[in-house]
C-alpha positions in Angstrom: -0.4 1.4 20.1 -0.7 1.5 16.3 -0.7 -1.8 14.6 -0.8 -2.4 10.8 -1.7 -5.8 9.4 -1.1 -6.4 5.8 -2.5 -9.2 3.7 -3.1 -10.3 0.1 0.4 -10.7 -1.3 1.7 -13.7 -3.2 2.8 -15.1 -6.6 1.0 -14.2 -9.8 1.7 -14.4 -13.4 2.3 -11.4 -15.5 -1.0 -9.8 -16.5 -2.7 -11.1 -13.4 -4.2 -9.3 -10.5 -3.7 -9.1 -6.7 -5.4 -7.1 -4.0 -3.5 -5.9 -1.0 -5.2 -4.9 2.2 -3.9 -3.1 5.3 -5.9 -2.9 8.5 -4.8 -0.2 10.9 -5.7 0.1 14.5 -4.8 2.1 17.6 -5.4 5.6 16.3 -7.1 7.7 13.7 -5.2 8.2 10.4 -4.7 10.9 7.9 -3.0 9.8 4.7 -2.7 6.0 4.1 -0.7 4.4 1.4 1.5 1.8 -0.1 5.2 1.8 -0.8 7.4 -0.9 -2.3 11.0 -2.0 -2.3 12.4 -4.2 -5.0 15.7 -6.1 -4.4 18.6 -3.8 -4.6 16.5 -0.7 -5.0 15.2 2.0 -2.7 11.8 2.1 -1.2 9.4 4.0 -3.5 5.9 5.4 -3.3 3.2 3.3 -5.0 0.0 5.2 -4.1 -1.5 7.2 -1.3 -4.9 8.3 -0.4 -6.0 11.1 2.0 -8.7 10.9 4.5 -10.9 12.9 2.1 -10.2 10.4 -0.7 -7.6 12.3 -2.8 -5.2 9.9 -4.4 -1.7 10.0 -5.7 0.0 7.4 -7.8 3.5 6.6 -9.1 3.7 7.1 -12.8 4.7 3.4 -13.2 1.3 2.2 -11.8 -1.1 4.7 -13.1 -4.0 3.1 -14.9 -3.2 -0.3 -13.4 -3.4 0.1 -9.7 -6.3 1.6 -7.6 -6.0 2.6 -4.0 -9.1 2.8 -1.8 -9.8 3.2 1.9 -12.6 2.7 4.4 -12.3 5.4 7.1 -14.8 3.6 9.4 -12.7 0.4 9.4 -9.3 2.1 9.1 -8.4 -0.1 6.1 -6.6 0.8 2.9 -6.6 -1.5 -0.1 -4.5 -1.6 -3.3 -6.1 -3.3 -6.3 -3.3 -4.3 -8.7 -4.2 -5.2 -12.2 -2.1 -6.0 -15.3 0.8 -6.9 -13.1 4.3 -6.8 -14.6 7.5 -8.6 -13.5 8.9 -5.2 -12.5 6.1 -4.9 -9.9 7.8 -7.6 -7.9 8.7 -6.2 -4.5 8.0 -6.1 -0.9 5.0 -3.8 -0.4 4.6 -1.8 2.8 1.6 -0.1 4.2 2.2 3.4 5.5 -0.1 5.6 7.6 0.0 9.0 9.1 -1.1 9.1 12.7 -3.6 12.0 13.0 -3.5 11.8 16.8 0.1 12.9 17.1 1.7 16.2 16.5 3.7 16.2 14.3 2.0 13.3 12.6 4.0 10.2 13.1 4.4 7.7 10.3 3.9 4.1 10.9 5.0 1.2 8.7 3.7 -2.3 8.2 6.1 -5.3 8.2 5.8 -5.7 4.5 4.2 -8.3 2.2 5.9 -9.9 -0.8 4.4 -9.6 -4.3 6.1 -11.8 -6.9 5.1 -11.4 -10.6 6.4 -14.2 -12.8 7.0 -13.7 -16.5 
């Protein structure tokens, strides 16, 4: 059974930094990533990283956020710098289960990030 445990959210002032971590267990994973959902808005992609290390970022976070992963530990991290109030959202870890065909997507429960102005 796949489990995702997210950590690292919280309250930070604009311009500050936070680091989100997601520990996945129960399978082997292809792409891993982070999505976010702000109040009243749809869930959107923040960043993804493939097993080989290729990354993809939303335009709104390019240059400020960095995604990384440790394949041996099945963890994915999101370093968020220069945070803005508009980054306030619930952030969700997402992974592709490589052991299933087609690859199933799994979601974490979400972690709140609040950026005050």
